[in-house]
N, C-alpha and C positions, 0 to 999 in steps of 0.2 A: 540410630538409623534403623528404619523398618526393614523386615526381610525383603519386601518388594524393592525398596531402594537399594539395598545391598546387592540383590540379585541383578538388577538393571545395571548398576555400576560394574558388577563383576562381568556381565555379558559384554559391556562396552570395552573394557580393558582386555577381556579374553579375545574379543574380536580383533582388537588392535594387535594383540600378540599373534594370534593364529594367522590373520591375513598378512601381517607384515612378514612373519617368519616363513610362511608358505610361499608367498610371492618371491621373497628373496632366494629361498632354496630352489624354487622352480626356475628362476632366471639362471642360476648356476647349472641346474639340471639340463636346461635347454642348450646352454653354451656347450656343455660337455657332450650332449647328444649330437651337436653339429660338428664338433671337433674329433669325436671318436667314432671308430667303426662299430657297427652293432655287436660284433663278437667281443671287442674290447670292453664296450659299455656293459654288455651282459656279464662279463667277468667281474666288474666292480659291483654290479647289482647282486651277483651270487655271493660275494663276500658279505654284503649287508644281510642277506638271508641267514647265513651262518651265525653272524653276530646277533641278529634278532632272536634266534633260538636261545643263545646263551643269555641274552638280556632278560629273558623270562625269569631265570633263577636269581637275578639280582634284585628284582622288584619285591618278590615274596609277599606281596599284598599288604606290606606294612604301611605304605603311604595312604591307601584307602582306609585302613584300620585307624590310623591317626586322625583322619578327617572325620570318619563316621562316629567316633566315640563321643558321647555326651560330656563325660568328665575325663580330662586328660591330666595325668600327673607328670612332673618333670622326669621321673624314672622311665616313663613310656618313651619319651623323646630320646633320652640318652641311650637306652637299650636299642632302640630302632637304629640310631645312628651307627653305633659300633657294629651291630649285626650287618648293616648295609656295607660298611667299609671293609670288614673282613671278607664278606661275600665278593666284593669287587676285586680285592687282591687275589683271591683264590681263582676267580674266573679269568683274570688276566693271565695268571700262570698257566691255567689249563688250556686256554686258547693258544698261547704262545707255544706250548709244548706239543699240542695236537695239530697245529697248523699244517705241517707237512703231510701226516697221514690223511687228514681231511682233504687236502688239495689233490693228493693221489687218488683218493676215492672218487672225486669228481673228474679225474683225468685232466686236471688243470694245474700243473706244477707251479705256474706263475701266480697261483692264488695264495700260496703259503706266505710269502713276505707281506702281502697286503693284509692278511689276517693278523700276522704278528704285530704289525704297527698299529692296526686298529684296536687290538686287544687292550691298549692303554685306556681306551674310552671307558672301560668298566670301572677303573679306579676313579677317574674324574667324575663320572656320573654318580657313583656311590656317595660322593661328598655332598651332593645337592638334594638327595631324596627327602630327608627330614626337613631341611630348610624350605623346600617347596610345599610340603604338607602344612607346616606352620603358617605360611603365608596364605595358603588356600583356606585354612580354618578361619583366618582373619579377614577373608574376602579381599586380600591385598593384591588384587589382580593388576594394579598399575605397576607394582614392583616386579611381578612375575613377567608382565609384558616387556618391561625394560630389559630384564635379563635375557628374554628370548630374542628380542629385536637386536640388541647389541651383539649377542652371540652369532645370530644369523648374518648380520652385517659383516662382522670380522671374518667369519668362516667363508662367506660368499666372496668377499674381496680376495681372500687367500686362494680360494679355488679357481676363480676366474683368471687371476694373474698367473697361477701355475699352469692352467690349461693353455693360455696364450703363449706361455714360455716353452711349451712343448713337453710338459711333464706327463701328459696323457692321463692314465688311470690314477696316478699318484696325486693329481689335483683333487680328486674326490677324497683321498685319504687326508690330505692337508686340510681340506675344508672341514671335515668332520672333527678332527682333532682340535683345530682352532676354535670352532664353534662351541664345542663342549667345554673347553677350558675357559674361554671368555665368559660363557654363560654361567659357569659355576662361580667364577670370581665375582661377577656382578651380584649373584644371588647372596653370597656371603657379605657383600658390601651393603646391600639394602636390608638384610635381616639382622635383627639384634639378638637372635637366639644363638647361643654357643654351647656345644656339648660339654658335659662334665665327664670325668673319668669314672663312670659308674655303669654297672650292668646288673640288672635285676632279673633273676630267673622267673619270679612271679609275674613281672610286667611283660617279660618275653612271652610267657604263656598266654597272657591276655591278648596280645597282638597276634600271636601265632594262631590261636583258636579262630580268630576272624580271618586272618590273612591266608591261612592254608587253603581256604575255599577260593580266594582270589588268585593265589599262586597256581592252583590247579586249573582255574578258569583261564588264566593267562597262557598256560601251556596249551590248553585246548584252543585258545584264541590264535596261537601261532599256527596250529594245524588248520584252523579255519581260514586265516588270512595269508599264510605263506606256504602251505603244503603244495599248492598249485605251482608256485615258483620253484620250490625244491625239486619237485618231480620233473618239471620242464628242464631245469638245469642238469639233471642226471640223464634223462632219456633223449632230450632233443638238442642239447648243446647250448653253448653260450650265445650263438647268433639268434636262435629262436627265443632264448630267454631275454635277450636285449629287446627284441620287438615287443614281447609280452610286458616287460618291465616298464616300457614307455607308456603303454596303454593303462597299466595298473597304477602308475604314478599319478596320472590324471584323475583317476577315481579316488585315490588316497588324498590328493590335494583338495578336491572338491568336498569330500567328506569332512576333512579337517576344517575347512573354511566355513562350510554351510551348516554342519551338524555339530561337530565337536566343540565349536565355539560356545554354544548354549549348554551342551552336555557337560562341559568342564565345570560349569557353575551349578549344574543340576544336583549333584550329589550333596554338597553342603547345604544348598537351599532346600531340597526335599527333606533332608535329615532334620532340619529345624521345624518342618511342618508335619512330621510323622504322627503326632498326636492330635492333629486336626484334619480328619479325613476329607471334609468338604473343601477346605482351602487347598489341601494337597491335590485333590482331583482337579480343581480349577487351574492350579499352577501347571499341572501336567498337560491338561488340554491346551492351555495357552502356548506352552513351550512346543508341543508337537504340531499344532496347527500353524503357527508362525514359521516354524522350521520347514514344514512341507510347502508352505506358500512361496518360500524362497528356493528350496531344493528342487521341487518338481520341474519348474520351467528351466532351471539350469541344466539338470541332467538330461531332460528331453532335448534341450537345445544342443547339447553335445552329441546326442544320437544323430541329429539331423546334420550337424556341421562338422562331424569328425574328420572327413577328408580335408576340408579347408583348414582346420585346426592343426592337423599333422603337417601339412605342406608348409603352412605359415611358420609354425613354431620349430619344427624339427627338420624339415626338408623332405624331398620326395623319396629319399632312400629309406624312410621309415613308414612308407605306405602300407606294408603288411600289418602294421599296428592298428589300422583303421577298424576292421571288423571286430577285433577284440575290444577296442575302446567303446564301440557302440553297444555291444552286449553287456559289458561291465557297467555302462551308464544306466542301463535298465536295473541292474543290481543296486545301483546307488539310490534309485527311487525307493525301493523296498527298504534299503538300509536307513534312509532318512526317516522313515515312519517308525522303525523298530529300534532305533539307536538308543532311546531313553530307557529301554526295559532294564538294562543293567543297573542304572541309577535307582530305578524304582525298587528292584529286588534288594539292593543293598540298603537303601534308606529305610525300608520297612523291615529290615532285619532278616531278609531271606537270601543271603549270599549263596546258599546251597541250591536254590532254584536256578540262579545264574549258572552255577556249575553243571547242573543236570542238563540244561538246554545247550550249554557249551559242549558237553559230551556228545549229545545227539547231533549237533551241528558238525562237530569235528569228524564224527563217524561217517556222516553223509558226504562230507567234503572229500575225505581221504579215499573212500570207495569210488565216488564219482570221478575224481581226478585220475585215480589209478586206471580206471576204465577208459576215460576220454583221452589221455595223453597220447595214445598211439595214433590218434587222428589229428594231432596238431594243436596249436595254441588256441584256435577258435573253438574247437571242441571242448577244451578245458574251460574256456570262458562260459560256454553254455552249461557245463556241469555246475559251475558256480551259480548261475542263474536258476537252474533246476532246484538246487538246495535251498535257495532263498524262497522260492515259491512253496516248497514243501513245509518249511519251518514257519512261514509267516502266520498262518491261522493258528498254529499251535501256541506260539509264544504270545501272540496278542490275546488269546483267550485267557492265558495265565495272568497277564497284566490286567485284563478286565475283571478277573476274579478278585485280585488284590484291591483294585479300586472300587469294587462293588458297583460295577456298571456293565451294561450289555456290550457285546462286541460290535453289534450293528450301530449302536449309538456312538461308539468311539470312532468307527470307520466313517460315519456320516460326515464328519468334519473335513474329510479329505476330498470329498466329491467336487466341490467348487474349484479348489486349486488345481485338481487334475483336469477338469474340463477346460479351464482357462489355459492351462499349459498345452493341452492337445490342440486347442484352437491356434495358439501361437505357433506351434510346430507345423501345423498344416499351412499356415500363411508363409512361413519361412521356406518350406518345401516348394511352394508355388513360386516364390521369388527366385529361388535357385534355378528352377526350370526356365524361367523367363530371362534371367541374366547370366546364366552360366557361360554362354559362349561370347558374351560381349565385354566382360571385365575379368581381371585376374583373380586368383584365389584370395589374395590378401584383401583386396577391395571388397570382394563379395562377402568375406567373413565379417568385416567391419559393418558393412551395410546391413547384413542379416541380423547381427547382434543388436544394432540400434533399432531396427524394425521390430525384432522380437520383444525387446524391452517395452517399447511403446504399445504394442498390441497387448501384451500381458497386463501392463498397468491399467490400460483402458478396460480390459475384460474384467479384471478384479473390481475395479471401481464400479462397473455397471452391474455385475452379477453377485458381488459379495461386498456391498458397501460397509457392512459391519466389520468384516475382516480388514478391509482397506483402512477404515478409521482406527481400528485397533493398532495396526502397524504404524500408522502416523503418530498415534499417541505414544507408543513405545519409543519411536524414533525421537520424538520431542523430549521425553523423559531422559532417554539416553544422552541426548545432546546437553540437557541441563546438568546431568550428573558429570559429564565430561568437563563442562565449563566450571562447575563448582570445584572440581578436583584440581583444575589448572590455576586456580586463584591462590 
């Protein structure tokens, strides 16, 4: 099978995985948001922030190192597995022990038992890291999707049943534990690789030399993506954090569905093309242009329809989340354009570049959030946006240098999707002005979504027929790959 066919097949199953798991988890998220008060909901979200910080040290960059290596020996896999498992056990013990001091530091004593129960996730997750890497190297995204979907389904059912039974915040704990456990069991069922009782110092060094950059970047990534939540939880309390977490969750879901679907396949695909610069450049252009053609209208649509989305999905008690959601959706537009830079740096053997830009981004974020938090959650969102605007030209110039192309030539491919998306947004705003007083929020949201899709498709068909045809061809190829896999 060609790289193109493998990549398309990977995108299809990655899309099934991401869309299915994100929709499933979002349904549970919405149910919990409707059943829990913002303060209680914020408490659960705060526990996830603490665990996300510890999760950084579980990954260690070994998964990416296993995927990126051209030649992989059995000792690499065995060493990575046992390193991950030992790390998972140590992290579980550490979180269980430190849960009470951490909860007291946040002035939230009820946070301690939540952290202690969720600490078990580290051991469960450590058992799946190498299995996941093996399947990704093989472009076995059907198996990965199966694991993710079954885990999400089992966890979602558990969470919803517990929520309706009055378990409150513990429904989120049950959801995560069941989801990770089922997902790991399925992964071992679909993978034929099994670890041997071997550990090689030499192979550990091979992985560590690459992975240390990824570990450092993941730590900086936490500061980039979670420092805002961390500071809000400390200085503004669980209620404000609840409002912010709802808005941020929408950004995270859209990024995962619209951008990460392709990016998940980008690293192994780009790594196979690293010795063919012209094919590499074309693959990158195709990936970023198609992603922007989908992401731009979606994020701009959320900016315009945020009030209706919040009322329909979460209820009127969550209206303070609306301005945060609108600002973060603009961040999402820039994120969709720059999201592939990490895969570019790693595929071309420049993980340290990713680390350097992560360090700059983390520094700007921490400083910006620390200054903005005193003015509330909307100011924190604007600090996030300011950082994105500052970094955008810097990181994209570095990508252009690696690809040996000009920055203006690269940016030119986004002009048409942006113009079509702005046109769509303007028509949706006009429709809202005309219909706002005559129909309810739910009906207005559905009407505007349908109108927006029609306007955008027609605009792309008229102003970018080549891009429109390219998307149709890829959709046809993806459909063919899916049918062939089902036979």
